[in-house]
C-alpha positions, 0 to 999 in steps of 0.5 A, spaced: 633 351 846 629 347 850 625 342 846 628 346 839 630 340 836 627 333 835 628 328 841 630 322 837 637 320 837 639 327 840 643 324 847 648 329 846 644 335 846 642 337 853 645 342 857 644 341 865 637 345 867 634 342 861 636 346 855 639 343 849 646 344 846 643 350 843 647 352 837 651 356 842 651 353 848 658 354 851 664 354 846 668 359 843 662 357 839 657 362 842 653 368 843 651 374 847 651 374 854 645 377 858 647 384 860 651 386 854 650 393 852 646 394 846 646 386 844 640 387 840 637 391 834 630 392 832 627 385 828 632 381 832 638 382 829 645 382 833 649 388 834 654 387 829 658 393 831 660 390 837 663 385 834 667 389 828 674 389 831 678 384 833 680 388 839 673 389 842 672 384 847 668 379 844 661 377 847 662 370 848 668 371 853 663 373 859 659 366 857 666 362 857 668 365 864 661 363 867 662 356 864 669 354 865 670 347 866 663 346 867 663 346 859 666 339 859 660 336 863 655 337 857 653 331 854 655 334 847 662 334 849 663 326 850 663 324 843 670 327 842 674 320 840 669 318 835 669 325 832 677 325 831 677 317 829 673 320 823 677 326 822 683 322 822 681 317 817 678 322 812 683 327 812 689 322 813 692 325 819 698 322 822 703 323 827 708 329 825 703 333 821 701 340 824 694 342 825 691 348 827 684 348 832 680 354 831 676 356 836 679 350 840 675 351 847 677 347 853 682 343 848 678 336 847 679 335 840 687 338 840 688 333 846 685 327 843 689 329 836 696 330 840 695 323 844 695 320 837 702 324 835 699 330 831 702 337 833 696 341 834 696 349 836 689 351 839 686 358 839 680 361 842 678 368 844 676 365 851 682 366 856 679 361 861 678 356 856 685 357 853 688 356 860 683 350 861 686 347 855 693 348 857 692 345 863 695 338 863 695 338 855 699 332 852 705 333 849 705 336 842 699 340 844 699 348 845 694 353 846 694 361 845 688 366 846 687 369 839 681 372 835 680 368 829 678 374 825 686 376 827 689 370 825 696 371 821 698 364 820 701 363 813 701 356 810 703 353 816 699 347 817 697 341 814 690 341 817 685 346 820 679 344 824 674 348 826 668 344 830 662 345 834 662 352 832 669 354 834 668 361 831 665 360 825 658 361 825 659 366 831 660 372 828 654 375 827 656 381 823 656 381 816 662 378 813 666 376 819 664 368 818 668 370 811 674 373 815 674 367 819 674 362 813 679 367 809 684 366 815 683 359 816 685 358 808 691 362 809 693 358 815 693 352 810 699 350 806 697 348 798 694 342 798 692 342 806 685 340 808 680 344 812 674 340 817 669 345 818 662 344 822 656 349 821 649 349 823 644 347 818 639 352 816 634 348 814 634 344 820 634 351 824 627 353 820 624 346 821 625 344 828 628 350 832 621 352 835 623 356 841 628 360 837 627 366 832 630 365 825 632 371 822 631 369 814 635 375 812 641 374 815 641 366 816 642 367 824 638 363 829 637 367 836 635 363 843 635 365 850 637 359 855 640 358 861 648 356 862 651 353 869 658 354 872 662 349 876 658 351 882 651 350 879 650 357 879 645 359 873 646 365 868 641 366 862 644 368 856 642 370 849 645 365 844 646 367 836 648 362 831 649 363 823 646 357 819 648 355 812 645 351 807 650 346 803 650 351 797 652 357 801 658 353 804 660 351 797 660 359 795 663 361 801 669 357 801 670 357 794 671 365 794 677 364 799 680 358 795 678 352 798 675 347 794 669 343 798 670 335 797 664 333 801 659 336 806 656 331 810 650 331 815 652 330 822 651 331 829 656 331 836 659 324 837 656 321 830 661 324 825 660 320 818 659 321 811 652 321 810 649 326 804 646 333 806 639 333 809 634 337 812 634 332 818 641 333 821 643 339 826 650 340 823 654 339 817 661 337 816 665 340 811 671 337 808 675 342 803 682 343 800 686 349 799 689 349 792 694 354 789 699 358 792 
């Protein structure tokens, strides 16, 4: 969303063509594409029926097909190493541990973790992104096309990560973010850890001047341009579920996850700062307790 965010400190936000890293740019992390049938309901709400079934073609897939490897040109993807450094330190990640990367996109976090000896399985709704992720993947990194709502992993992983709106925040139908959280919680062994990024609802209301915020649903909507590897432009609608720290505590708690911390962050600048209204994202660290 052009000019939707504050400019200071946002070196990693901008997309080619002047669009910002919109809460949706380009990842298994993203919204409705131009021309999709019945995208929008009166009042700015998205057509949730289109997302109700994991068997239905997800609205993000045409966006990913257009972007392809161009997704990795966007500057917000350039902070991967710093983000992984922070997660390794905070989650105690070590060689031999098993990580599930939900909404892995082209696999940038999974690749970085695998290079450090961690065993990573990445899942994404986008077949093109899964193909890119699997190409030249380091040993220990595997990938699968899978809708996050349909995950059936059962206590198989030490850590689950869901970053850069990798599925969470993209499910604009009521209850579907909860379905993703429930599936991630099931995937964790007891005592396992979750790292989840979420867009900051306070920031969206305060700074997203070129977006529309549906206060009744907590969803931000904008229209912007994306480019494929050849530079061809497509205009798309981007939808992002936004959250407050209190909502994140409640949502994760319902699904057996104890929130350990919520920090204000932005791409390539992960840390442990207190939640504020001034950061575009929150990073949530949580633990699965119980059987």
